[in-house]
DOVO-811630 format. One line per 4 residues: their letters; for each residue z, y, x of C-alpha. Coordinates in Angstrom, 1 decimal, decimal comma. Each point is the difference from the previous one (the first is absolute). Layout:
REM residues N
a> Z:Y:X  ...
END
This chain:
REM residues 197
mkri> -9,8:-60,7:134,0  -2,9:2,0:1,5  -1,3:0,8:-3,5  3,4:1,3:-0,9
lala> 0,2:2,1:2,8  -3,6:1,3:-0,5  0,8:0,9:-3,6  3,1:1,7:1,1
ltls> -1,9:2,1:2,5  -2,7:0,9:-2,5  2,5:1,2:-2,5  1,8:2,1:2,6
faac> -3,2:1,5:1,2  -0,9:0,9:-3,7  3,4:1,5:-0,7  -0,5:2,2:3,0
taep> -3,5:1,1:-0,8  0,4:0,6:-3,8  -1,7:3,0:-1,5  1,9:3,1:0,7
paap> 1,3:1,7:-3,1  -2,5:2,0:-2,0  0,0:3,7:0,5  1,6:1,9:-2,7
sapa> -2,7:0,8:-2,6  -0,8:3,5:-1,0  2,3:1,4:-3,0  -1,6:-0,8:-3,3
apap> -1,8:2,8:-1,7  2,6:1,6:-2,6  -0,6:-1,2:-3,6  -2,1:2,7:-2,0
aeqp> 2,4:2,2:-1,8  -0,4:0,0:-3,7  -1,5:3,0:-1,3  2,4:2,1:-1,7
idan> -0,6:0,6:-3,7  -1,3:3,5:-0,9  3,0:1,8:-1,5  -2,6:1,9:-2,2
alsa> -1,6:-3,4:-1,3  0,4:-1,2:-3,7  2,1:-3,3:-0,1  1,0:-2,2:-2,9
ngwg> 3,5:1,8:0,4  -1,1:3,7:0,0  -1,6:2,6:2,1  1,6:2,8:2,3
plri> 3,1:1,2:-1,9  -0,7:-2,1:-3,2  1,5:-3,3:-0,6  -0,6:-2,3:-2,9
gmtm> 3,3:0,2:-2,2  0,7:3,6:0,7  1,3:2,2:-2,9  -1,8:2,8:-1,3
aeit> 2,4:2,3:1,6  -0,6:-1,5:3,5  -3,7:0,2:-0,5  0,2:3,8:-0,9
aalg> 2,4:0,7:3,1  -2,5:-1,9:2,2  -3,4:1,6:-1,3  0,7:2,6:-2,6
pdan> -0,4:0,1:-3,7  -3,1:-1,2:-1,9  -2,9:2,2:1,2  -1,6:0,1:-3,6
pnav> 3,2:-0,2:-2,4  -2,3:0,7:-3,1  -1,8:-3,2:0,4  0,7:-3,1:-1,9
ggad> 0,9:-2,9:2,3  0,8:-2,4:-2,6  0,6:-0,6:-3,8  3,8:-0,1:0,6
pavc> 0,9:1,8:3,1  3,5:-1,7:-0,1  -1,3:-3,2:0,3  -3,0:0,7:1,9
tqfr> -1,8:2,9:1,8  -2,4:0,8:2,5  -0,3:3,2:2,3  -0,6:1,5:3,2
pera> 2,8:1,9:1,7  -0,9:3,4:1,6  0,3:-1,1:3,6  -1,6:-3,4:-0,6
pegm> -3,4:-0,5:1,6  -3,1:0,6:-2,2  -1,1:-2,9:-1,6  3,5:-1,7:-0,3
llmv> 1,5:-0,8:-3,3  3,6:-1,2:-0,6  1,1:-2,3:-2,9  3,6:0,3:-1,0
engv> 1,3:-2,9:-2,5  3,4:0,4:-1,7  0,9:2,7:2,5  -1,0:-1,6:3,3
lsri> -3,2:0,0:2,2  -1,8:-3,1:-0,8  -3,7:0,6:1,3  -1,8:2,3:2,5
tlmr> -3,8:0,3:-0,5  -2,5:1,4:2,3  -3,2:1,2:-1,5  -2,9:2,4:0,1
tnvl> -0,1:1,7:3,4  3,1:-1,1:1,6  -0,2:-1,1:3,5  3,2:-2,0:0,6
ktdr> -0,2:-3,5:1,2  2,3:-3,1:-1,1  2,1:-1,7:2,8  -2,8:-2,5:0,6
gfgl> -2,3:3,0:0,8  -2,2:0,1:-3,2  -0,8:2,9:-2,2  -2,3:1,4:-2,6
gdsa> -3,7:-0,8:0,7  0,8:-3,3:1,9  -1,7:-3,2:-1,2  1,4:-2,9:-1,9
aaik> -1,3:-2,4:2,3  1,9:1,6:2,9  3,2:0,0:-1,8  -0,3:-3,9:-1,0
aayg> -0,9:-0,9:3,6  3,1:2,0:1,1  2,5:-1,5:-2,6  -1,4:-3,4:-0,3
adai> 1,9:-2,3:-2,3  2,6:2,8:-0,3  -2,0:1,7:-2,6  -1,5:-0,9:-3,4
atph> -3,0:1,5:-1,5  -0,3:0,5:-3,8  -3,0:1,5:-2,0  0,3:3,6:-0,7
kyig> 0,7:0,6:-3,8  -2,8:2,6:-0,5  -2,6:-0,4:2,5  -2,1:-3,1:0,6
lpae> 0,2:-2,0:3,3  0,2:0,6:2,9  2,5:2,6:-1,2  3,6:-1,6:0,2
yita> 3,5:0,5:0,7  1,2:-1,6:3,4  3,8:-0,4:-0,3  2,2:-0,9:3,1
wvnl> 3,7:-0,4:-0,8  2,2:0,2:3,1  3,0:-2,2:-0,9  -1,3:-2,6:-2,1
rpte> -3,1:-2,4:-0,2  -3,1:1,4:-1,8  -0,1:-0,4:-3,6  -1,9:1,2:-3,1
yvqd> 2,8:2,1:-1,4  3,4:1,0:1,2  3,0:1,3:-1,9  2,7:-0,1:2,6
anar> 1,4:3,4:0,2  0,9:-0,6:3,8  -3,9:-0,9:0,8  -1,8:2,4:2,2
givy> -3,6:0,0:0,5  -3,4:1,8:0,3  -3,1:0,0:-2,2  -3,4:1,1:1,4
etda> -2,2:1,0:-3,1  -3,5:-0,2:0,7  -3,3:1,2:-1,7  -3,3:-1,7:-0,9
qgiv> -1,0:0,3:3,7  2,9:-2,1:1,4  1,5:3,7:1,5  3,7:0,8:-0,4
rqih> 0,4:3,1:-2,5  3,7:-0,3:-0,6  3,2:-1,5:1,6  3,3:-0,6:-1,8
aggp> 3,2:-0,8:1,9  3,4:-1,0:-1,2  1,4:-2,5:-2,5  -1,3:-1,9:-3,1
siql> -1,6:3,1:-1,4  -2,7:-0,2:2,6  -1,5:-2,4:-2,4  -0,4:2,6:-2,8
vegc> -3,8:0,8:-0,5  0,5:3,0:-2,4  2,7:2,3:1,7  3,2:-0,5:-1,9
s> -1,4:-2,5:-2,5
END
């Protein structure tokens, strides 16, 4: 009986001397906000006022007519043509296939960046590291390795050749030093290596 009484007293004492509730902790630091995408960045879906799939009339309304209408942009302009609208940045070339915008190309001295922060002059190694398994590299058609095409599709798994008209992606075309010299964004036409052909 004494043992039971001692045990009861011990339990009562323990209940009375229980640890006080923990002080409220400092509020958690807010989660870092996602960096907003630069509205002036080139994405697989377009750039600024341009969206892949726009008609020629919509392109002209957004950026003006062809800056050099006497240049030949394709063997059959009704099927495919390339041109730079008057108000487009220097070094930007548009491809229009069957009346709709299918590709935007950055080249020469263009200073725009993609929505992943890459532009002309960046290295293939940096792009591959950033995209990881979401990109596929294929040898350049005219220049030996390390020149290549690094392709990243945004709405499907990487593959050798894509024909789905709804596919959107970006190709970083690199030179013999592994440096990006052209960037193509848009639909399956980003895979064309000779302009419209």
